[in-house]
C-alpha positions in Angstrom: 24.7 -25.9 -103.0 24.5 -23.4 -99.8 24.4 -19.6 -100.6 27.6 -17.8 -99.7 25.8 -14.9 -98.7 25.1 -15.7 -94.9 28.9 -15.9 -94.4 29.1 -12.7 -96.3 26.8 -11.1 -94.2 28.1 -12.4 -91.4 31.7 -11.0 -91.6 29.6 -7.6 -92.5 27.9 -7.8 -89.2 31.2 -8.2 -87.2 33.0 -5.6 -89.1 30.2 -3.3 -88.0 30.1 -4.6 -84.7 32.9 -2.7 -82.9 31.6 0.6 -84.2 28.2 0.3 -83.4 28.8 -0.6 -80.0 31.2 2.4 -80.0 28.1 4.6 -81.5 25.4 3.0 -79.2 27.4 3.4 -76.0 27.5 7.6 -77.4 23.7 7.4 -78.0 23.5 6.0 -74.3 25.4 8.8 -72.9 23.1 11.4 -74.6 19.8 9.8 -73.9 20.7 9.1 -69.9 19.9 12.8 -68.7 16.1 12.5 -70.0 16.0 8.6 -69.4 17.4 8.4 -65.8 14.6 11.0 -64.4 11.8 8.9 -66.4 12.9 5.6 -65.1 12.6 6.9 -61.5 9.4 8.5 -61.7 8.0 5.4 -63.9 9.7 2.7 -61.4 8.2 5.0 -58.4 4.2 5.0 -60.2 4.5 1.5 -60.7 6.2 0.5 -57.2 3.1 2.4 -55.8 0.1 0.7 -57.9 1.2 -2.6 -56.2 1.8 -1.2 -52.6 -1.2 -0.3 -50.1 -0.2 2.3 -48.2 1.3 4.1 -51.5 4.3 5.1 -50.0 7.1 4.3 -52.6 9.4 7.3 -52.9 12.4 7.4 -55.5 15.0 10.0 -56.0 17.4 10.2 -58.7 21.1 11.7 -57.2 24.0 11.5 -59.4 22.9 8.7 -62.1 21.6 6.8 -58.4 18.0 6.1 -57.9 17.3 6.8 -53.9 14.5 4.6 -52.6 12.9 5.0 -49.6 9.3 5.0 -48.0 7.5 8.6 -47.1 6.0 7.2 -44.0 9.3 6.1 -42.2 11.3 8.7 -39.9 13.3 11.0 -42.2 16.1 9.4 -40.6 15.5 5.8 -42.0 17.7 3.9 -44.4 17.7 4.7 -48.2 18.9 2.4 -50.6 21.5 4.0 -53.2 21.0 2.1 -56.7 23.3 3.0 -59.5 21.0 2.8 -62.2 23.7 1.8 -64.8 22.8 -1.5 -63.5 19.6 -1.9 -64.4 19.5 -0.6 -68.0 23.2 -0.8 -69.2 22.0 -3.4 -71.7 20.3 -1.0 -73.4 24.0 -0.4 -75.2 24.5 -4.4 -76.4 20.7 -3.8 -77.8 20.9 -0.4 -79.9 24.8 -2.1 -81.0 23.2 -5.5 -82.6 20.4 -3.4 -83.9 23.2 -0.6 -85.6 25.2 -3.4 -86.7 22.8 -5.7 -88.6 22.7 -5.1 -92.1 19.2 -4.2 -93.1 17.9 -3.7 -89.7 16.8 0.1 -90.0 14.9 -0.8 -93.1 11.2 0.8 -92.7 9.7 -2.8 -92.6 11.5 -3.3 -89.2 11.4 0.1 -87.1 8.1 -0.6 -85.8 9.4 -4.1 -84.6 13.0 -2.5 -83.2 10.7 0.5 -81.4 8.3 -2.1 -79.8 11.4 -4.1 -78.9 12.9 -1.3 -77.0 9.7 -0.6 -75.6 9.7 -4.0 -74.0 13.5 -3.6 -72.8 12.0 -0.1 -71.1 9.3 -1.9 -69.4 11.8 -4.5 -67.7 13.8 -1.5 -66.5 11.1 -0.3 -64.6 10.1 -3.7 -63.5 14.0 -4.3 -62.5 13.8 -1.3 -60.3 10.1 -2.1 -58.5 12.2 -5.4 -57.8 14.8 -3.8 -55.9 12.5 -1.4 -54.2 10.4 -5.0 -52.9 13.8 -6.3 -52.0 14.7 -2.9 -50.1 11.2 -3.0 -48.2 11.4 -7.0 -47.2 15.6 -7.1 -46.1 16.8 -3.5 -46.0 14.8 -1.9 -43.6 16.2 -3.8 -40.5 13.6 -4.2 -37.8 10.3 -2.5 -39.9 11.6 -5.3 -42.6 11.4 -8.1 -39.9 8.1 -6.8 -38.4 6.3 -6.7 -42.0 8.0 -9.6 -44.2 8.5 -13.2 -43.4 11.4 -15.8 -44.6 8.7 -16.9 -47.3 8.6 -13.1 -49.1 12.3 -12.2 -48.4 13.4 -15.1 -50.8 10.8 -14.4 -53.3 11.9 -11.0 -53.7 15.4 -11.8 -53.1 14.8 -14.5 -56.1 12.6 -12.0 -58.0 15.5 -9.2 -58.0 18.2 -12.1 -58.9 15.9 -12.6 -62.3 16.4 -9.4 -63.3 19.5 -8.4 -62.4 21.3 -11.6 -63.9 19.4 -13.9 -66.8 16.8 -11.0 -67.6 19.5 -8.3 -68.1 22.4 -10.5 -70.1 19.4 -12.5 -72.1 16.6 -9.8 -72.9 18.9 -7.7 -75.7 19.8 -10.3 -77.4 16.1 -12.1 -77.5 14.5 -8.9 -78.2 17.2 -8.0 -81.3 16.5 -11.7 -82.7 12.6 -11.6 -82.4 12.1 -8.1 -83.7 14.5 -8.6 -86.6 14.1 -12.4 -87.4 14.2 -12.6 -90.9 17.4 -10.1 -91.1 19.3 -12.9 -87.9 18.0 -16.0 -89.4 19.4 -14.9 -93.1 23.1 -13.7 -91.0 23.4 -17.2 -89.4 22.2 -19.3 -92.4 19.3 -20.6 -91.6 16.7 -18.5 -93.7 15.2 -20.1 -96.8 17.3 -19.7 -100.0 14.3 -17.5 -101.3 15.3 -15.1 -98.6 19.0 -15.2 -98.4 19.2 -14.4 -102.0 16.4 -11.5 -102.3 17.9 -8.3 -103.1 18.0 -5.5 -99.8 15.8 -2.9 -99.9 17.0 0.2 -98.7 15.4 2.8 -96.2 
């Protein structure tokens, strides 16, 4: 006979989710003043690691990344990229973690931190992808002289991958991977021994 616990756990998760979403949004608003400068600086370093000459420049301005090149004229175009569109998926990831009963138990903490680290890395790579698209298509004659159609298509596809599929699916994938036992129990797919095991504190 199926255990009733998965349904009870799922109802508990769904009850906790709205409050967890509010808490996650508040946490992210508190973190952003530190995270935005970190993301811009890390994105600049990463972009320079894959280019020669190393000329990428990323400034933070009112919640947006201003992307340019140091080897072009001062009046050359700059890309203004709202950072929210890159890192907003941290909010659903945190909300899923906070809403899942037992997710913050000691045995899962390092996994959750590792998953969050992968999410941060995806933000840096997404910023680099936008830098490359700007180089290839956003600098007018300079872009046309230095990038061919194939390169522009490649970088455009790369940005799309980071903007849509990865941005929207990665939080769910990381949450499920880091907390797979709890998620499996939540949806009734865990072995009976796991579903009926007493919940640990911590």
